Structure formats: C-alpha cells, structure tokens
C-alpha positions, 0 to 999 in steps of 0.5 A: 512136720514132714518138712522137718524130717527131710534131709537138709542140703549139704554142700559136699564134694561128692556122694554124701557119706551114705553114697560112698559107704554103699559103693564101698560096701558093694565092692567089698562083697565082690572081692575075691579072697586073695584081693580081700587079704591084700586090702586088709593088709594094706588098710591095716584091717580097716575096711573100704567102707571105713575110708570111703568118704575120708578124702572129701575131708582130707582134700581140704587139708594142706597135705592133700590139697593137691587132690581137690580137682581129682573128684570131678572131670567137667564136660560142658554142654557144647563140648564132648568128653574128648574135646573138653579142655582138661583141668591143669591141676588134674581130674578124677580120671588122672586120680584113678589112673594114678591110684591104680599105678601106685597100687599095682607097684609092689615097690611102693611103700605101704603108706603110699599104697594105703593112700592110693587105695583110700583115694581109689575107693572114693574116686570110683564113687565120685565117678558114678555121680553124674554131677561130677561129670557135669558142666565147668560153667556151673561148677558141676551143678553147684550154681544151678539153683533149685528147690528140694521140697520147697527149700533152697538147694542146688543141683549138685548138692541134691544129687550128692546127698538129698536124693540118696537119703530120701530114696531109701532110709537104709543102712549101707548094708541094707542098700547092698542087700536090696540092689546088689542082685545082678546075674553073673553075665550082667556083672561082666557087662558092667565091668567092660570097658575102661575108665574113659568109657565109664566116665562117658556113661556118667557124662550121658547121665549128667546130660539127662539130669540137666535137661530134666532139672533146669534151674528153678525146678522144685523137686518133690516126691515124683522126682524122688521116684523118678531118679531112685532107679538111676541112683541105685544103678550108679551106686551098684555100678560104682561098687562092682567096678571098684571090685573089678579094679581091685581084683584085677590088681591084686588077684592073678587068678581073677577070671575077669582080670585086666592088666592095670595099665589097660584101665 
C-alpha cells in the first residue's frame, strides 16, 4: 500500500511543478516594492509562480522549440565547466543572459519582456537542479537507470520530481515558510558571483550525485533523508538568486544591485 502512495517517475525537462513553484515563490518573497510593481506590470498581474513551469510545456511547441536546449548545460566527467564544448543551439547560461538583456532593455516590447521574465523564472530553477549540469554522455542522468522504492526510474527524473515530492508533502508556500529563513548576511553570500559561478556550484553538486548514485542504485528512505538538505538548499538558493537578478534589473535603489551586464 505504501508503494501506491509514492510519486510516480515523471520524465520532465526540469524540476517538476513543485520545485519550480517553490523557487519562484521564494523569489517573490524577496522582491523589493519597486521590483514587485515592475513584475506585476510585465506579467499583467500574474505571479512568478503562475509562470514558473510554463516553459517546460512551451518548449515542446513550434513557437518555442528554439528554447529546448536552454534548460541545461552539460559538463561531462572528463571535462570542466570551462573545457566542455558548448551546445551549438545554446544552453541555460545563454538563455539566462539573453533573458536578462531583454528585461533590462526598456525599448523592448511588452510581450518580449514578458517572455523573457517567464523564461528567466524557469531557468533559475533549472540552473539549481544538479542534473541540469550533468553529463552530456547520459543526457544529464536520463540514461542512468536506477530504481526508486523498487520502481524503474532514471537519475534525472528522480531529481526532477520524486525526491522533491517525497522530501516534504508541502505546498510551495509551506516550503518557503520552512526553508526561507536565512540571515541577511547569509543571503548576501548566496547572491555573490555571477551566473557562471552559480552554474559551477551545480556542476559540483552533480558530481557528488553521480558518485553517490551509480547506475542500478535502489533509492529508499535513507536516500530521501540524505538528499533532502541539498534539495532544500537548491530551491532556496535559486529563489534568492532569482530575486537578486530581478531587483538588480528593476530597482535602482536596491542595496545589493549589480549591473545586468555583470551577471
């Protein structure tokens, strides 16, 4: 009976709905009033959470197929972030920086800025899911066959959805209430660096995951307990950094503001 209650494996692009919602909601909690007003205007009153997972579906449509490779940046085991050849169709780093440029350009149309904001919200979630910086040779863990509570799964899918859903049976607001408790100095530390620095952190997390969960592993309760802190940290970090980006773009009075081009 317990098995029937466990979340089924979902072959998704990125964090499942819950992971993206949590990241976006944490970001909303850290927006300055000026940034919140700008976001509300660009999204016509919709929230970041409303659009957080939209791109996973949109990338499968003809209009947005160009964004399919923008959800990840692979780094193989024998390569580094600097030496791994880039995908010819672009990657998540290029997608993030493109979105920042469009949002920072007030000459862009309303629709272009709205699309860039929806994409950036999604990409900051993806950037902090370790398998989105996983190996090209196994498609970010999609080809690493494992079991989750005895059921067939793959490493990427388990990190996208299963572990998040099993770690806590919370809504996105409950997640945020429980994990968004950093001191101001801790927040400033998380916001340091640029997009490349943040990506390198996920590459290191991916390395740890690959070493700990080889092909054929059968994840169970002890594994959920082991990985829950990293999941919590990844969602919180993604949300704080998304807010930092948006505050830097939209609020000239933001005390930790970086110029958009510095990211």
